[in-house]
N, C-alpha and C positions, 0 to 999 in steps of 0.2 A: 504494500500500500504506500502510495506517495501522496504528498500534499504540495500544492502550489497555491500560494495566497495571491489571487489575482488583483487584490487591492494594493499589494506591495511590490509588484513587478510591472514592467512595461509589457504590453501585449500588442501584437501586430494586427489585432482586430477590434472592432467596436462591438462590445457585448451589451450595449444599452437596451436592446430589444428583448433581452432574456434575463431573468433574475439570476445573478451569479451564484447566490446561495443555493439554488436548485440545480445548478449545472454540475454534473459529474466531472471531476478533474481529468479523467481520461478523455472525455468529449472535448473539453476546453483545450487540452494539449494536442489532440488530434487535429482540431480545427486550426489552431495556431501553426502547428507543424506543416500542415497542408498549405496554408497561406504562404509561409516562408519558402516552401518548395515551388509553389505555383503562384506567383504574385499577380498574375494578370486576369485569369478567367474566374468565373463563378465556380464553386466547388461543391461536390457531394462526396462526403466521406462516410463510408459504410464500414462499421467495425463489427466483424463476425466473431462473437465470443459467446459467453453465457447468455448475454442479451445481444441482439443485433440492433445497433444504433445507426441512425442516419443523421448527419449534421450538414446543414446547408450554409454556405457563405456566398453572398452575392459579389458582384464585381466591384462594389464600392466598399469592400472590406467590412461589411456588416454581417455578424453572425445572426442567422435567422431562426435557429432552432432546428427541429427535425422530427424524428420519430424514434420510439423505443418499442421493440417487439421481442418476444422470446427468441433466443438463439436456436440454432439448428438442434443441438443436443437437448436443450430445455424443451423445445417444441415436441421432440420425440418422447422424452421421459415423462411428460405429463400424462400420457395415455396409460403407461404401465403403473405410475404412481397413484392415479386417481380411479383406476378400475380394478375389479377383483381378479380378472382372468387374462388380461392382455399382457403379453411380454414386452420387454423393452426391445425396440428395433433400432438399427443404425442404417442410415442411408448415406453415410460419409463416402462410400466407394461407388455410389450410383452416379449415372449421367442421365440426361433427359431421354436418351434413346433406350435406356435399360429399365425405365419405369413406365408402367401402364396399369390399368385396372387389375386388381388381384383376383386370383382364383382360389385362394385359401386365406386364412386369417393373417398370417405373416405378410403375405404379398399385398393384401388389402391395406394393412397398416403402413407398409412401405410406400404404397401408392398415395395414401392419405397424407403421410408426413412429407414425402418427397415432392409430390406434385403440389400439395398445399403450401409448403414452404416456398417453392419456386414461384407460385402465383402471388404469394404475399410479397416476396422481394421484388418481383417484376412490377407489381402495382405501386409499391412505394417508390421504386426508381422512376417510373413514369410520372407520378405525382410530384416528386422532387424536381424533375425536368420542367414540368408545367409551372410550378410555383416560382422557379428561378426566372422563367420567361425569356430565356436566351438559348441560343445554340452553342455558345462558347462556354461549355461546362467541362471541367476536368473531374472525372470520377476516380476516386481512390478507394481501394479496398484494404482493410487491415484486420488484425485479430487472428487468433490461433486457428480459427476455422475458415479463414478467408479462401484459401485455395480449394478446399473441399466444397464449400458453399457455392463458389463460382462455377465449379465443375458441375455440381448438381443442377444449378439454375441455368446453365448454358449462357452465362452473361459475361464471360471473359472479355469479349470484344467491346463491351461498354467501358471498361476500366483502362485508364492510361497508366495506372500504377497499382501494383499489388505488393504490399509490404506488411507482413504479419507483425513487424516490430515498430511500426510508425509511432506508437505511443511512447515507447522507451527512447527512440531516437528524438522524438519531439521534446522530451525533457532537456536533452542536451542542446537542441536547437534554441529553446527558450533561454537557456543559460547563456549561450553564445550571443543571442540577440540582445540580451540585457547587458552582457559584458561589453559589447560594441557600443551600446548607448552610454554606458558608464565611462568608457574611454573617451568618447566624443565630448561628453560633458566636462571631463577633466582637462581637456585641451585648452591652452591659453588662446585668447582671441588675438589676432594679428594687430 
């Protein structure tokens, strides 16, 4: 667990549209890191982990919020945890062409989880694109399940960057961003 106090450091984004006390630090760091990597376009950052989060940044450096949904593993586990006889299934090794309607309970669950999650992600991606209202969008995928989720959803072509470690790298990027700002503020005026 890490902590970034957004009130004590300089951030490359305007977070005035979102209550910072409600924003997870992973989401804040992902958005800032993405902006530092891609300073020009609007951004959609999708973090595929225990939860799948969508974060939107417009071309004017404003953080707009996004969406939070169960992650792929969480989505699957809820069936076995909340029902008496359904087993846990994994669709991490599936692709769009290996999923169809099932002919037995396990295959039915794989279809529901795999196709359902794919539909959920596709709908959120399209909604994000519409809300940003521009064609100049950089899509970034991160999180431990990013590669499996993109394979399952068949959405690899949408993303310009897939980096499972964006959050960790983003902490260092924010440190560097603030170190440069400190160095500039300590320079003597000519």
